[in-house]
Backbone and ligand atoms as CSV (ligand in chain L), in Angstrom:
chain,resi,resn,atom,element,x,y,z
A,1,MET,N,N,0.841,-1.194,0.000
A,1,MET,CA,C,0.000,0.000,0.000
A,1,MET,C,C,0.876,1.243,0.000
A,2,SER,N,N,0.695,2.092,-0.921
A,2,SER,CA,C,1.510,3.298,-0.959
A,2,SER,C,C,0.870,4.371,-0.095
A,3,SER,N,N,1.759,5.130,0.554
A,3,SER,CA,C,1.227,6.181,1.429
A,3,SER,C,C,1.313,7.519,0.707
A,4,ASN,N,N,0.554,8.438,1.174
A,4,ASN,CA,C,0.580,9.757,0.557
A,4,ASN,C,C,1.403,10.761,1.336
A,5,ILE,N,N,2.077,10.275,2.398
A,5,ILE,CA,C,2.790,11.250,3.213
A,5,ILE,C,C,4.070,11.712,2.520
A,6,SER,N,N,4.493,12.895,2.884
A,6,SER,CA,C,5.783,13.408,2.451
A,6,SER,C,C,6.535,13.871,3.689
A,7,VAL,N,N,7.708,13.327,3.894
A,7,VAL,CA,C,8.501,13.748,5.061
A,7,VAL,C,C,9.865,14.224,4.594
A,8,TYR,N,N,10.365,15.172,5.334
A,8,TYR,CA,C,11.719,15.634,5.052
A,8,TYR,C,C,12.717,14.717,5.749
A,9,ARG,N,N,13.696,14.283,5.001
A,9,ARG,CA,C,14.727,13.393,5.553
A,9,ARG,C,C,16.099,13.934,5.168
A,10,ILE,N,N,17.114,13.489,5.887
A,10,ILE,CA,C,18.487,13.852,5.532
A,10,ILE,C,C,19.145,12.608,4.941
A,11,CYS,N,N,19.707,12.764,3.759
A,11,CYS,CA,C,20.321,11.626,3.081
A,11,CYS,C,C,21.523,11.107,3.880
A,12,GLY,N,N,21.557,9.816,4.044
A,12,GLY,CA,C,22.624,9.183,4.822
A,12,GLY,C,C,23.971,9.192,4.120
A,13,PHE,N,N,23.970,9.548,2.850
A,13,PHE,CA,C,25.251,9.595,2.155
A,13,PHE,C,C,25.709,11.019,1.869
A,14,CYS,N,N,24.859,11.769,1.144
A,14,CYS,CA,C,25.310,13.113,0.745
A,14,CYS,C,C,24.907,14.187,1.753
A,15,GLY,N,N,24.014,13.845,2.667
A,15,GLY,CA,C,23.664,14.803,3.711
A,15,GLY,C,C,22.655,15.855,3.286
A,16,CYS,N,N,22.141,15.730,2.058
A,16,CYS,CA,C,21.177,16.745,1.624
A,16,CYS,C,C,19.780,16.419,2.157
A,17,GLU,N,N,18.971,17.439,2.215
A,17,GLU,CA,C,17.607,17.238,2.685
A,17,GLU,C,C,16.742,16.835,1.503
A,18,PHE,N,N,15.888,15.867,1.692
A,18,PHE,CA,C,15.038,15.461,0.577
A,18,PHE,C,C,13.651,15.064,1.079
A,19,LEU,N,N,12.735,15.036,0.162
A,19,LEU,CA,C,11.372,14.649,0.501
A,19,LEU,C,C,11.205,13.161,0.270
A,20,ALA,N,N,10.767,12.469,1.287
A,20,ALA,CA,C,10.583,11.021,1.152
A,20,ALA,C,C,9.130,10.653,1.375
A,21,LYS,N,N,8.801,9.483,0.927
A,21,LYS,CA,C,7.426,9.020,1.115
A,21,LYS,C,C,7.285,8.189,2.386
A,22,LYS,N,N,8.407,7.755,2.890
A,22,LYS,CA,C,8.377,6.963,4.117
A,22,LYS,C,C,9.356,7.551,5.127
A,23,THR,N,N,9.042,7.368,6.412
A,23,THR,CA,C,9.917,7.911,7.449
A,23,THR,C,C,11.198,7.086,7.594
A,24,THR,N,N,11.211,5.944,6.910
A,24,THR,CA,C,12.376,5.076,7.050
A,24,THR,C,C,13.344,5.197,5.876
A,25,THR,N,N,13.003,6.002,4.888
A,25,THR,CA,C,13.893,6.151,3.736
A,25,THR,C,C,15.207,6.806,4.170
A,26,LYS,N,N,16.293,6.172,3.767
A,26,LYS,CA,C,17.589,6.650,4.258
A,26,LYS,C,C,18.334,7.538,3.270
A,27,TYR,N,N,18.047,7.324,1.994
A,27,TYR,CA,C,18.860,8.045,1.007
A,27,TYR,C,C,17.995,8.837,0.061
A,28,CYS,N,N,18.582,9.916,-0.477
A,28,CYS,CA,C,17.845,10.787,-1.379
A,28,CYS,C,C,17.659,10.124,-2.738
A,29,SER,N,N,18.579,9.222,-3.094
A,29,SER,CA,C,18.518,8.621,-4.425
A,29,SER,C,C,19.100,7.216,-4.382
A,30,LEU,N,N,18.857,6.490,-5.433
A,30,LEU,CA,C,19.434,5.150,-5.573
A,30,LEU,C,C,20.956,5.238,-5.621
A,31,LYS,N,N,21.413,6.320,-6.289
A,31,LYS,CA,C,22.841,6.537,-6.447
A,31,LYS,C,C,23.516,6.652,-5.062
A,32,CYS,N,N,22.882,7.449,-4.183
A,32,CYS,CA,C,23.440,7.620,-2.849
A,32,CYS,C,C,23.383,6.314,-2.067
A,33,ALA,N,N,22.299,5.594,-2.228
A,33,ALA,CA,C,22.159,4.312,-1.524
A,33,ALA,C,C,23.276,3.368,-1.938
A,34,SER,N,N,23.536,3.317,-3.244
A,34,SER,CA,C,24.552,2.400,-3.748
A,34,SER,C,C,25.957,2.861,-3.335
A,35,LYS,N,N,26.156,4.191,-3.347
A,35,LYS,CA,C,27.459,4.715,-2.947
A,35,LYS,C,C,27.732,4.423,-1.470
A,36,ASP,N,N,26.677,4.561,-0.644
A,36,ASP,CA,C,26.863,4.319,0.776
A,36,ASP,C,C,27.137,2.838,1.058
A,37,TYR,N,N,26.472,2.008,0.267
A,37,TYR,CA,C,26.694,0.566,0.414
A,37,TYR,C,C,28.151,0.239,0.113
A,38,LYS,N,N,28.636,0.827,-0.968
A,38,LYS,CA,C,30.033,0.595,-1.348
A,38,LYS,C,C,30.986,1.122,-0.286
A,39,ARG,N,N,30.620,2.261,0.294
A,39,ARG,CA,C,31.484,2.844,1.326
A,39,ARG,C,C,31.569,1.919,2.544
A,40,ARG,N,N,30.413,1.386,2.940
A,40,ARG,CA,C,30.401,0.488,4.096
A,40,ARG,C,C,31.225,-0.766,3.814
A,41,LEU,N,N,31.080,-1.242,2.582
A,41,LEU,CA,C,31.828,-2.428,2.171
A,41,LEU,C,C,33.328,-2.167,2.266
A,42,ARG,N,N,33.709,-0.978,1.778
A,42,ARG,CA,C,35.122,-0.616,1.781
A,42,ARG,C,C,35.644,-0.487,3.217
A,43,ASN,N,N,34.838,0.180,4.069
A,43,ASN,CA,C,35.245,0.330,5.463
A,43,ASN,C,C,35.419,-1.028,6.141
A,44,GLN,N,N,34.508,-1.923,5.795
A,44,GLN,CA,C,34.576,-3.267,6.373
A,44,GLN,C,C,35.878,-3.946,5.963
A,45,LYS,N,N,36.219,-3.775,4.700
A,45,LYS,CA,C,37.458,-4.380,4.186
A,45,LYS,C,C,38.674,-3.810,4.907
A,46,ILE,N,N,38.658,-2.486,5.088
A,46,ILE,CA,C,39.779,-1.828,5.765
A,46,ILE,C,C,39.897,-2.361,7.193
A,47,GLU,N,N,38.742,-2.457,7.845
A,47,GLU,CA,C,38.741,-2.929,9.227
A,47,GLU,C,C,39.259,-4.359,9.323
A,48,ASN,N,N,38.799,-5.188,8.410
A,48,ASN,CA,C,39.277,-6.581,8.401
A,48,ASN,C,C,40.780,-6.647,8.189
A,49,SER,N,N,41.231,-5.807,7.273
A,49,SER,CA,C,42.650,-5.797,6.971
A,49,SER,C,C,43.458,-5.361,8.191
A,50,ASN,N,N,42.957,-4.327,8.884
A,50,ASN,CA,C,43.650,-3.864,10.095
A,50,ASN,C,C,43.673,-4.939,11.166
A,51,LEU,N,N,42.554,-5.627,11.312
A,51,LEU,CA,C,42.481,-6.700,12.311
A,51,LEU,C,C,43.493,-7.793,12.003
A,52,GLN,N,N,43.594,-8.081,10.703
A,52,GLN,CA,C,44.522,-9.112,10.261
A,52,GLN,C,C,45.963,-8.709,10.582
A,53,THR,N,N,46.248,-7.427,10.325
A,53,THR,CA,C,47.591,-6.916,10.610
A,53,THR,C,C,47.919,-7.056,12.096
A,54,ILE,N,N,46.966,-6.665,12.934
A,54,ILE,CA,C,47.179,-6.757,14.381
A,54,ILE,C,C,47.434,-8.208,14.782
A,55,LYS,N,N,46.647,-9.097,14.171
A,55,LYS,CA,C,46.773,-10.517,14.497
A,55,LYS,C,C,48.164,-11.028,14.114
A,56,ILE,N,N,48.601,-10.647,12.918
A,56,ILE,CA,C,49.922,-11.104,12.460
A,56,ILE,C,C,51.018,-10.538,13.359
A,57,LYS,N,N,50.840,-9.265,13.733
A,57,LYS,CA,C,51.850,-8.642,14.582
A,57,LYS,C,C,51.936,-9.326,15.949
A,58,ASN,N,N,50.797,-9.755,16.462
A,58,ASN,CA,C,50.792,-10.351,17.800
A,58,ASN,C,C,51.059,-11.848,17.782
A,59,GLN,N,N,51.082,-12.406,16.585
A,59,GLN,CA,C,51.221,-13.866,16.486
A,59,GLN,C,C,52.455,-14.404,17.217
A,60,PRO,N,N,53.624,-13.760,17.067
A,60,PRO,CA,C,54.789,-14.300,17.777
A,60,PRO,C,C,54.541,-14.426,19.273
A,61,LEU,N,N,53.856,-13.447,19.853
A,61,LEU,CA,C,53.560,-13.489,21.287
A,61,LEU,C,C,52.581,-14.610,21.618
A,62,ILE,N,N,51.572,-14.770,20.774
A,62,ILE,CA,C,50.579,-15.814,21.008
A,62,ILE,C,C,51.252,-17.182,20.954
A,63,ASP,N,N,52.134,-17.330,19.954
A,63,ASP,CA,C,52.852,-18.598,19.830
A,63,ASP,C,C,53.683,-18.891,21.071
A,64,LEU,N,N,54.314,-17.839,21.591
A,64,LEU,CA,C,55.185,-18.025,22.754
A,64,LEU,C,C,54.404,-18.479,23.973
A,65,LYS,N,N,53.179,-17.983,24.090
A,65,LYS,CA,C,52.370,-18.285,25.274
A,65,LYS,C,C,52.097,-19.776,25.415
A,66,ASP,N,N,52.085,-20.460,24.289
A,66,ASP,CA,C,51.750,-21.882,24.334
A,66,ASP,C,C,52.963,-22.779,24.511
A,67,LYS,N,N,54.144,-22.176,24.493
A,67,LYS,CA,C,55.344,-23.011,24.550
A,67,LYS,C,C,55.647,-23.467,25.963
A,68,GLU,N,N,56.209,-24.659,26.035
A,68,GLU,CA,C,56.541,-25.210,27.340
A,68,GLU,C,C,57.869,-24.666,27.849
A,69,PHE,N,N,58.764,-24.395,26.909
A,69,PHE,CA,C,60.057,-23.818,27.260
A,69,PHE,C,C,60.316,-22.586,26.399
A,70,LEU,N,N,60.980,-21.642,26.995
A,70,LEU,CA,C,61.307,-20.426,26.244
A,70,LEU,C,C,62.793,-20.117,26.378
A,71,THR,N,N,63.325,-19.503,25.354
A,71,THR,CA,C,64.684,-18.987,25.489
A,71,THR,C,C,64.595,-17.662,26.252
A,72,VAL,N,N,65.726,-17.184,26.687
A,72,VAL,CA,C,65.760,-15.918,27.434
A,72,VAL,C,C,65.173,-14.792,26.588
A,73,LYS,N,N,65.548,-14.808,25.322
A,73,LYS,CA,C,65.080,-13.768,24.410
A,73,LYS,C,C,63.551,-13.815,24.263
A,74,GLN,N,N,63.029,-15.022,24.132
A,74,GLN,CA,C,61.577,-15.174,23.977
A,74,GLN,C,C,60.844,-14.737,25.240
A,75,LEU,N,N,61.400,-15.110,26.376
A,75,LEU,CA,C,60.767,-14.740,27.638
A,75,LEU,C,C,60.771,-13.211,27.808
A,76,ALA,N,N,61.883,-12.609,27.405
A,76,ALA,CA,C,61.982,-11.147,27.492
A,76,ALA,C,C,60.887,-10.502,26.645
A,77,LEU,N,N,60.690,-11.051,25.462
A,77,LEU,CA,C,59.664,-10.535,24.550
A,77,LEU,C,C,58.272,-10.678,25.175
A,78,LEU,N,N,58.059,-11.834,25.766
A,78,LEU,CA,C,56.758,-12.135,26.346
A,78,LEU,C,C,56.448,-11.234,27.539
A,79,LEU,N,N,57.467,-10.978,28.362
A,79,LEU,CA,C,57.251,-10.185,29.569
A,79,LEU,C,C,57.411,-8.693,29.326
A,80,GLY,N,N,57.959,-8.359,28.157
A,80,GLY,CA,C,58.223,-6.953,27.880
A,80,GLY,C,C,59.423,-6.453,28.658
A,81,PHE,N,N,60.338,-7.363,28.993
A,81,PHE,CA,C,61.563,-6.990,29.699
A,81,PHE,C,C,62.725,-7.002,28.730
A,82,SER,N,N,63.853,-6.460,29.183
A,82,SER,CA,C,65.058,-6.602,28.386
A,82,SER,C,C,65.673,-7.959,28.692
A,83,VAL,N,N,66.513,-8.419,27.785
A,83,VAL,CA,C,67.184,-9.709,27.971
A,83,VAL,C,C,68.001,-9.679,29.270
A,84,LYS,N,N,68.628,-8.535,29.500
A,84,LYS,CA,C,69.451,-8.364,30.700
A,84,LYS,C,C,68.609,-8.559,31.972
A,85,THR,N,N,67.420,-7.978,31.960
A,85,THR,CA,C,66.535,-8.105,33.124
A,85,THR,C,C,66.170,-9.557,33.366
A,86,VAL,N,N,65.919,-10.278,32.284
A,86,VAL,CA,C,65.556,-11.688,32.449
A,86,VAL,C,C,66.721,-12.458,33.069
A,87,TYR,N,N,67.934,-12.183,32.602
A,87,TYR,CA,C,69.099,-12.852,33.191
A,87,TYR,C,C,69.212,-12.511,34.672
A,88,ARG,N,N,68.915,-11.247,34.993
A,88,ARG,CA,C,69.006,-10.843,36.398
A,88,ARG,C,C,67.953,-11.565,37.226
A,89,LEU,N,N,66.756,-11.713,36.653
A,89,LEU,CA,C,65.692,-12.443,37.354
A,89,LEU,C,C,66.111,-13.871,37.631
A,90,ILE,N,N,66.736,-14.470,36.624
A,90,ILE,CA,C,67.187,-15.849,36.772
A,90,ILE,C,C,68.169,-15.943,37.939
A,91,ASN,N,N,69.063,-14.972,37.990
A,91,ASN,CA,C,70.094,-15.008,39.021
A,91,ASN,C,C,69.592,-14.627,40.407
A,92,THR,N,N,68.698,-13.638,40.456
A,92,THR,CA,C,68.301,-13.153,41.784
A,92,THR,C,C,67.041,-13.831,42.319
A,93,LYS,N,N,66.164,-14.223,41.446
A,93,LYS,CA,C,64.898,-14.791,41.921
A,93,LYS,C,C,64.921,-16.310,41.922
A,94,GLY,N,N,66.045,-16.848,41.516
A,94,GLY,CA,C,66.164,-18.295,41.526
A,94,GLY,C,C,65.201,-18.980,40.575
A,95,ILE,N,N,64.985,-18.366,39.427
A,95,ILE,CA,C,64.141,-19.013,38.425
A,95,ILE,C,C,64.922,-20.182,37.834
A,96,ASN,N,N,64.267,-21.293,37.724
A,96,ASN,CA,C,64.940,-22.436,37.127
A,96,ASN,C,C,65.230,-22.170,35.669
A,97,ALA,N,N,66.483,-22.267,35.344
A,97,ALA,CA,C,66.863,-22.119,33.949
A,97,ALA,C,C,67.897,-23.188,33.664
A,98,TYR,N,N,67.861,-23.682,32.472
A,98,TYR,CA,C,68.824,-24.724,32.165
A,98,TYR,C,C,69.661,-24.324,30.955
A,99,ASN,N,N,70.966,-24.362,31.140
A,99,ASN,CA,C,71.869,-24.031,30.040
A,99,ASN,C,C,72.181,-25.274,29.223
A,100,PHE,N,N,71.554,-25.385,28.098
A,100,PHE,CA,C,71.849,-26.525,27.227
A,100,PHE,C,C,73.160,-26.300,26.496
A,101,SER,N,N,73.389,-25.064,26.182
A,101,SER,CA,C,74.669,-24.672,25.623
A,101,SER,C,C,74.833,-23.206,25.937
A,102,LYS,N,N,75.915,-22.642,25.517
A,102,LYS,CA,C,76.195,-21.252,25.853
A,102,LYS,C,C,75.049,-20.316,25.438
A,103,ARG,N,N,74.467,-20.634,24.309
A,103,ARG,CA,C,73.441,-19.733,23.799
A,103,ARG,C,C,72.038,-20.286,23.934
A,104,LYS,N,N,71.912,-21.369,24.623
A,104,LYS,CA,C,70.570,-21.949,24.773
A,104,LYS,C,C,70.233,-22.126,26.243
A,105,THR,N,N,69.735,-21.053,26.835
A,105,THR,CA,C,69.231,-21.161,28.197
A,105,THR,C,C,67.721,-21.238,28.093
A,106,LEU,N,N,67.162,-22.297,28.632
A,106,LEU,CA,C,65.712,-22.456,28.521
A,106,LEU,C,C,65.043,-22.265,29.885
A,107,ILE,N,N,63.883,-21.661,29.827
A,107,ILE,CA,C,63.121,-21.377,31.040
A,107,ILE,C,C,61.700,-21.881,30.830
A,108,ARG,N,N,61.121,-22.369,31.914
A,108,ARG,CA,C,59.718,-22.775,31.810
A,108,ARG,C,C,58.832,-21.603,32.201
A,109,PRO,N,N,57.938,-21.167,31.328
A,109,PRO,CA,C,57.041,-20.065,31.687
A,109,PRO,C,C,56.248,-20.357,32.959
A,110,THR,N,N,55.998,-21.627,33.240
A,110,THR,CA,C,55.228,-21.960,34.452
A,110,THR,C,C,55.994,-21.551,35.703
A,111,ASP,N,N,57.344,-21.546,35.597
A,111,ASP,CA,C,58.140,-21.113,36.745
A,111,ASP,C,C,57.953,-19.621,37.008
A,112,ILE,N,N,57.732,-18.894,35.934
A,112,ILE,CA,C,57.473,-17.457,36.083
A,112,ILE,C,C,56.120,-17.257,36.748
A,113,ASP,N,N,55.142,-18.036,36.299
A,113,ASP,CA,C,53.810,-17.956,36.916
A,113,ASP,C,C,53.904,-18.235,38.406
A,114,ALA,N,N,54.718,-19.228,38.748
A,114,ALA,CA,C,54.845,-19.626,40.147
A,114,ALA,C,C,55.373,-18.491,41.009
A,115,LEU,N,N,56.189,-17.640,40.387
A,115,LEU,CA,C,56.734,-16.494,41.125
A,115,LEU,C,C,55.620,-15.640,41.722
A,116,PHE,N,N,54.532,-15.537,40.954
A,116,PHE,CA,C,53.444,-14.687,41.400
A,116,PHE,C,C,52.653,-15.303,42.541
A,117,ASP,N,N,52.806,-16.603,42.708
A,117,ASP,CA,C,52.080,-17.280,43.784
A,117,ASP,C,C,52.818,-17.197,45.107
A,118,LYS,N,N,54.141,-17.029,45.012
A,118,LYS,CA,C,54.945,-16.964,46.247
A,118,LYS,C,C,54.700,-15.653,46.954
A,119,PRO,N,N,54.617,-15.720,48.307
A,119,PRO,CA,C,54.550,-14.440,49.023
A,119,PRO,C,C,55.857,-13.698,48.845
A,120,GLN,N,N,55.786,-12.399,48.717
A,120,GLN,CA,C,56.977,-11.627,48.413
A,120,GLN,C,C,57.742,-11.287,49.680
A,121,ILE,N,N,58.416,-12.282,50.226
A,121,ILE,CA,C,59.197,-12.047,51.433
A,121,ILE,C,C,60.483,-11.323,51.061
A,122,GLY,N,N,60.783,-10.302,51.844
A,122,GLY,CA,C,62.014,-9.560,51.594
A,122,GLY,C,C,61.922,-8.687,50.368
A,123,PHE,N,N,60.726,-8.529,49.875
A,123,PHE,CA,C,60.540,-7.683,48.712
A,123,PHE,C,C,60.682,-6.230,49.121
A,124,GLU,N,N,61.558,-5.535,48.451
A,124,GLU,CA,C,61.822,-4.162,48.840
A,124,GLU,C,C,60.988,-3.184,48.039
A,125,VAL,N,N,60.160,-2.476,48.748
A,125,VAL,CA,C,59.443,-1.398,48.091
A,125,VAL,C,C,60.298,-0.161,48.275
A,126,VAL,N,N,60.573,0.503,47.165
A,126,VAL,CA,C,61.430,1.679,47.285
A,126,VAL,C,C,60.603,2.836,47.833
A,127,VAL,N,N,60.985,3.269,49.012
A,127,VAL,CA,C,60.270,4.369,49.649
A,127,VAL,C,C,61.155,5.605,49.607
A,128,ARG,N,N,60.560,6.689,49.262
A,128,ARG,CA,C,61.329,7.930,49.232
A,128,ARG,C,C,61.624,8.365,50.664
A,129,PRO,N,N,62.776,8.996,50.856
A,129,PRO,CA,C,63.145,9.386,52.210
A,129,PRO,C,C,62.036,10.179,52.886
A,130,VAL,N,N,61.724,9.802,54.121
A,130,VAL,CA,C,60.640,10.445,54.853
A,130,VAL,C,C,60.990,11.902,55.139
A,131,GLU,N,N,62.275,12.122,55.377
A,131,GLU,CA,C,62.739,13.446,55.771
A,131,GLU,C,C,62.300,14.520,54.780
A,132,GLN,N,N,62.344,14.150,53.504
A,132,GLN,CA,C,62.028,15.128,52.472
A,132,GLN,C,C,60.575,15.553,52.464
A,133,SER,N,N,59.715,14.695,52.997
A,133,SER,CA,C,58.305,15.038,52.920
A,133,SER,C,C,57.919,16.066,53.991
A,134,LYS,N,N,58.819,16.248,54.977
A,134,LYS,CA,C,58.558,17.285,55.980
A,134,LYS,C,C,58.660,18.642,55.294
A,135,GLN,N,N,57.647,19.434,55.450
A,135,GLN,CA,C,57.631,20.710,54.756
A,135,GLN,C,C,58.400,21.758,55.545
A,136,ALA,N,N,59.329,22.394,54.867
A,136,ALA,CA,C,60.123,23.415,55.531
A,136,ALA,C,C,59.289,24.672,55.721
A,137,GLU,N,N,59.729,25.511,56.654
A,137,GLU,CA,C,59.011,26.772,56.857
A,137,GLU,C,C,59.352,27.736,55.724
A,138,ILE,N,N,58.402,28.612,55.436
A,138,ILE,CA,C,58.565,29.525,54.303
A,138,ILE,C,C,59.866,30.328,54.408
A,139,LYS,N,N,60.213,30.742,55.623
A,139,LYS,CA,C,61.424,31.561,55.771
A,139,LYS,C,C,62.686,30.766,55.425
A,140,ASP,N,N,62.575,29.456,55.454
A,140,ASP,CA,C,63.723,28.615,55.097
A,140,ASP,C,C,63.656,28.155,53.641
A,141,CYS,N,N,62.766,28.793,52.893
A,141,CYS,CA,C,62.575,28.351,51.501
A,141,CYS,C,C,62.847,29.474,50.503
A,142,TYR,N,N,63.087,29.046,49.280
A,142,TYR,CA,C,63.127,29.967,48.161
A,142,TYR,C,C,61.898,29.697,47.305
A,143,THR,N,N,61.422,30.715,46.610
A,143,THR,CA,C,60.447,30.441,45.560
A,143,THR,C,C,61.259,30.069,44.317
A,144,ILE,N,N,60.576,29.520,43.338
A,144,ILE,CA,C,61.253,29.120,42.098
A,144,ILE,C,C,61.931,30.331,41.451
A,145,THR,N,N,61.212,31.461,41.433
A,145,THR,CA,C,61.773,32.670,40.830
A,145,THR,C,C,63.017,33.136,41.578
A,146,GLU,N,N,62.956,33.066,42.891
A,146,GLU,CA,C,64.117,33.470,43.696
A,146,GLU,C,C,65.349,32.626,43.363
A,147,ILE,N,N,65.119,31.343,43.234
A,147,ILE,CA,C,66.246,30.448,42.919
A,147,ILE,C,C,66.837,30.812,41.562
A,148,GLN,N,N,65.931,31.038,40.587
A,148,GLN,CA,C,66.386,31.375,39.231
A,148,GLN,C,C,67.274,32.611,39.244
A,149,LYS,N,N,66.838,33.628,40.027
A,149,LYS,CA,C,67.572,34.885,40.071
A,149,LYS,C,C,68.888,34.708,40.824
A,150,LYS,N,N,68.783,34.077,41.986
A,150,LYS,CA,C,69.953,33.973,42.866
A,150,LYS,C,C,71.052,33.121,42.233
A,151,PHE,N,N,70.642,32.038,41.596
A,151,PHE,CA,C,71.662,31.114,41.087
A,151,PHE,C,C,71.821,31.185,39.567
A,152,ASN,N,N,71.079,32.128,38.979
A,152,ASN,CA,C,71.181,32.332,37.542
A,152,ASN,C,C,70.974,31.030,36.753
A,153,ILE,N,N,69.821,30.428,36.991
A,153,ILE,CA,C,69.510,29.154,36.326
A,153,ILE,C,C,68.177,29.312,35.608
A,154,SER,N,N,68.051,28.714,34.447
A,154,SER,CA,C,66.791,28.830,33.694
A,154,SER,C,C,65.727,27.977,34.374
A,155,SER,N,N,64.456,28.306,34.120
A,155,SER,CA,C,63.393,27.558,34.792
A,155,SER,C,C,63.393,26.097,34.349
A,156,GLY,N,N,63.707,25.870,33.080
A,156,GLY,CA,C,63.758,24.491,32.584
A,156,GLY,C,C,64.815,23.685,33.296
A,157,ALA,N,N,65.998,24.272,33.402
A,157,ALA,CA,C,67.106,23.583,34.054
A,157,ALA,C,C,66.788,23.333,35.524
A,158,LEU,N,N,66.124,24.324,36.131
A,158,LEU,CA,C,65.781,24.189,37.552
A,158,LEU,C,C,64.779,23.052,37.772
A,159,TYR,N,N,63.741,23.034,36.943
A,159,TYR,CA,C,62.741,21.973,37.098
A,159,TYR,C,C,63.350,20.601,36.847
A,160,ASN,N,N,64.280,20.570,35.900
A,160,ASN,CA,C,64.981,19.309,35.634
A,160,ASN,C,C,65.759,18.847,36.851
A,161,LEU,N,N,66.461,19.804,37.437
A,161,LEU,CA,C,67.279,19.518,38.613
A,161,LEU,C,C,66.405,18.992,39.762
A,162,ILE,N,N,65.261,19.665,39.953
A,162,ILE,CA,C,64.339,19.281,41.027
A,162,ILE,C,C,63.802,17.879,40.788
A,163,LYS,N,N,63.444,17.648,39.524
A,163,LYS,CA,C,62.865,16.348,39.183
A,163,LYS,C,C,63.904,15.235,39.295
A,164,ARG,N,N,65.085,15.500,38.720
A,164,ARG,CA,C,66.112,14.487,38.686
A,164,ARG,C,C,66.559,14.075,40.083
A,165,ASN,N,N,66.596,15.034,40.987
A,165,ASN,CA,C,67.103,14.735,42.321
A,165,ASN,C,C,65.995,14.539,43.346
A,166,ASN,N,N,64.767,14.486,42.810
A,166,ASN,CA,C,63.646,14.196,43.696
A,166,ASN,C,C,63.580,15.201,44.849
A,167,ILE,N,N,63.834,16.439,44.544
A,167,ILE,CA,C,63.815,17.483,45.570
A,167,ILE,C,C,62.369,17.849,45.884
A,168,ASN,N,N,62.095,17.949,47.155
A,168,ASN,CA,C,60.730,18.253,47.574
A,168,ASN,C,C,60.373,19.705,47.259
A,169,LYS,N,N,59.236,19.902,46.595
A,169,LYS,CA,C,58.749,21.269,46.400
A,169,LYS,C,C,57.276,21.297,46.763
A,170,PHE,N,N,56.814,22.425,47.183
A,170,PHE,CA,C,55.395,22.512,47.554
A,170,PHE,C,C,54.867,23.888,47.185
A,171,SER,N,N,53.583,23.962,46.982
A,171,SER,CA,C,53.043,25.265,46.623
A,171,SER,C,C,52.224,25.822,47.767
A,172,LYS,N,N,52.337,27.113,47.926
A,172,LYS,CA,C,51.563,27.808,48.947
A,172,LYS,C,C,51.149,29.122,48.314
A,173,GLY,N,N,49.874,29.425,48.339
A,173,GLY,CA,C,49.400,30.604,47.628
A,173,GLY,C,C,49.701,30.419,46.155
A,174,LYS,N,N,50.311,31.457,45.549
A,174,LYS,CA,C,50.577,31.283,44.122
A,174,LYS,C,C,52.048,30.969,43.857
A,175,PHE,N,N,52.801,30.657,44.907
A,175,PHE,CA,C,54.216,30.366,44.716
A,175,PHE,C,C,54.543,28.896,44.976
A,176,ILE,N,N,55.618,28.492,44.310
A,176,ILE,CA,C,56.135,27.149,44.568
A,176,ILE,C,C,57.435,27.314,45.344
A,177,TYR,N,N,57.525,26.598,46.454
A,177,TYR,CA,C,58.687,26.744,47.331
A,177,TYR,C,C,59.546,25.482,47.354
A,178,VAL,N,N,60.836,25.746,47.541
A,178,VAL,CA,C,61.780,24.641,47.758
A,178,VAL,C,C,62.622,25.040,48.963
A,179,ALA,N,N,62.863,24.100,49.852
A,179,ALA,CA,C,63.679,24.410,51.033
A,179,ALA,C,C,65.072,24.835,50.586
A,180,LYS,N,N,65.585,25.886,51.220
A,180,LYS,CA,C,66.899,26.423,50.848
A,180,LYS,C,C,67.967,25.338,50.900
A,181,LYS,N,N,67.942,24.590,52.005
A,181,LYS,CA,C,69.012,23.599,52.183
A,181,LYS,C,C,68.935,22.497,51.112
A,182,ASP,N,N,67.705,22.210,50.654
A,182,ASP,CA,C,67.552,21.157,49.648
A,182,ASP,C,C,68.170,21.551,48.311
A,183,ILE,N,N,67.993,22.831,47.956
A,183,ILE,CA,C,68.451,23.263,46.632
A,183,ILE,C,C,69.902,23.743,46.654
A,184,GLU,N,N,70.307,24.293,47.801
A,184,GLU,CA,C,71.668,24.834,47.887
A,184,GLU,C,C,72.726,23.754,47.726
A,185,VAL,N,N,72.376,22.568,48.170
A,185,VAL,CA,C,73.296,21.434,48.024
A,185,VAL,C,C,73.723,21.294,46.563
A,186,PHE,N,N,72.770,21.559,45.678
A,186,PHE,CA,C,73.053,21.333,44.256
A,186,PHE,C,C,73.578,22.572,43.537
A,187,LEU,N,N,73.293,23.739,44.074
A,187,LEU,CA,C,73.615,24.940,43.317
A,187,LEU,C,C,74.763,25.767,43.883
A,188,LYS,N,N,75.212,25.433,45.086
A,188,LYS,CA,C,76.270,26.287,45.678
A,188,LYS,C,C,77.649,25.928,45.209
L,1,ZN,ZN,ZN,21.984,11.739,-1.234
């Protein structure tokens, strides 16, 4: 049954306004409908291709996950560590590794999993010195600008210095303060 209604619609492809006979009409013309279909098809192809690329890129990792034994290099890849770190883990954490030859050290990934099950006795959490968190009094502090002027240092260099040496800074009002003794060690 044909209807007599006329509704204004926006074409899903070209975006123009058009008069349609049904509220469900999506395109102004057959041409737009066909073009949009092709566009969706193309997008789908692109998406599939991208998915395939991701899959191929990750394949080495997926393959490694299923292996019973890994070389140091493979384990490093799997864990996202450097080869050196893996060797250090072997030495310090007592991971079972077997040297079949000079260049063939094999590790069982299950031994790595087991590490996570062990309680971390003697595990050292690096804590920043407590002393630094004590806030100095304003009279014993410089503002950032004061330091720049007094020691003739650029703000970039100063912030680098503060960051690199983990120097405590705090803000009060609109100024940022650093304890005199903390910064003088580095600039005097
Ligand atoms: Zn159109």
